[in-house]
N, C-alpha and C positions, 0 to 999 in steps of 0.2 A: 670143560666141553669146549674147546674150540667150535666156531661157525662152519658151515660147509655153506660156501659159495658155488651155484651152478648157470654155466651158460646156457643156453638155447643150444648150440649146436652137441655140446656135453648132454643135456635134455635128452637130444634126441638118439642119439647114439644110446644108450642107456634103454630107451624104450628097446630100441632097436638087437641089443642085445638080448633083452626079456624076449622079444618075439624068438630069438634063434635059440636058447637056449629050452624056450617052451616048443618047440619043434622037435628037438634034440631028443625030448624025454618020449617022443611018440606017443605023446598022449595025445588024443582026439575028443576034441569039446564041438557043440552046434549050437554056442551060447554064449555070449560076449555079458556079463552085468559090468558096470563100471562106479565106483562108489563116487560122485557130484560134492565137491568140488575139484578135490585132487586126483581124481580116476578118470576122469571125462576126456582129455586129450591122448592118456594112456590106452583107455578104453577105445576112443576114438580109430588113432593109428594103430593096434593089432587088428579091429572091426575090421581094418583097409585091407592089409596086407592076409588076415585068413581070410578074411570074404567071412566072416559070422555075422548075424545080425545083431546090432548094439540096444542094450536096455540099460538105463541110468535109474537110481536108485540114490536119489536128493540124501542126504546125511547132515549135520552140522552137532560140533561137538567144541568147538573152538569159539572164541568172543573175548574184548578186551583190546586194547590199542596191537596193533600187527600180529594181530588174531593169533596171538600165542597164549591165550591164556583157556587150560581143558576144562568143561564145562561138562554137563549133562548130554547124552548123549538123543538125538531126535530124527527121527524117520521118518518120513516125506509118508503118506498116506496110500500111495500107487508107485508102481515100477514103470516107468515110462517106454513103452514100446512099441515099433510099428509092426511087428508081426504078430499072428494071431493067438499066438501062444508062446508061453517061455520053453525054450529045449531042455532037453534031459539030463543034458549033461554041461556043467554051467562052468565056466571060466571067471572067475570075480575079480574084479583089477580094483587098484587104487594105488595111489602114486607112493606112498609109502606106509610103512606101521610103526607108529611112533610106542601108545600106550599098549597098541591093539586091539584095543576096544569094540572099536568100529567092525573091524574086520570081523571078530569073535561073531561080536551079535547079530552080525548080518547073515549068516549063514543059518542061524535059526529060524532068523522071520525070516529066508526064502522058503526053509523045511515046511516050516507050519503053516505055509500059503494052500490051501487046499486046492484053490484054482492048479496049482503048478505041479506037474509031475516028473522031479527031480532025482534020480540017479545016479550023480556024481558032482561034487562042488571041487574042484581046485582053486589056489588062490594063487595071486599074479601081483608082486610091485616091483618098483623100482627098487628103496632102499629099505631095509629092515633094521631096525634097532632093538638094539640089546635090549632096553627094559620091556617091550614088546611083549605082553601074554599068550602069544601067541605063535609059532613061525610059521611063516608061508610056504606054499608047495613051491613056487618061482623065485625067486628075487637075484638082483644083481650085486647091489654092495649088503653088505651086513659090517653093519655101525655099531660095534663094541664100544663105542664112546658116547654115543646121543648126541650128536650133535643136531644145535637146532637148522634145517636145510633152507638156504634161499633157494628159491625156484627162479628161475629168469622174468616168470609171470607177477612175480611178487611187487613192484613198482608200481605197478596198475592198482594194487591195495591201498596205496597213499593217493592214487591221482584221482581227482575228480572232472567229467566233462570239461570244465573254462577252463583246467588249466591242463589238459588233452588237446583242446580247440588252440590253446597261446599255444605249444609246442609245437603242432604240427601247422600253423600259419607263419612261425620262423623259418621251418625249414621251406616253405615256397619261396 
């Protein structure tokens, strides 16, 4: 299983490809829900392109060194959003589906909330790994060899504020 290294340029290009794919499908949605942390950047950019409200659901299932050990899935208590209510046609986004458990379990979490009147949920990710238990509705890359993906923001996982300050002061 080779690792996949993604630059900022590639990352943004893939989000644009995802946005175009969704557009070309003709499906219309009125709310984007992104899964934090990985889906934050994807959700933010899609929200800007489509001019649709963004809601954020914090989830966590990775821990350990480099956040590469899969554990139990934890949901935040609430969905964070600025709109009065959640839209009825949801585009649920994340950066990738690895095991697929987070995406798969989020759908019923949203549907079972009595405050939400959801008519339809579709899913969108950049990377869809073969080992996933769910196939997203929209994805850019299907990865049959299930590589570990090194995203461009990964260096911040290993950097503390003092190291960042030292790095920045060297640039000045």
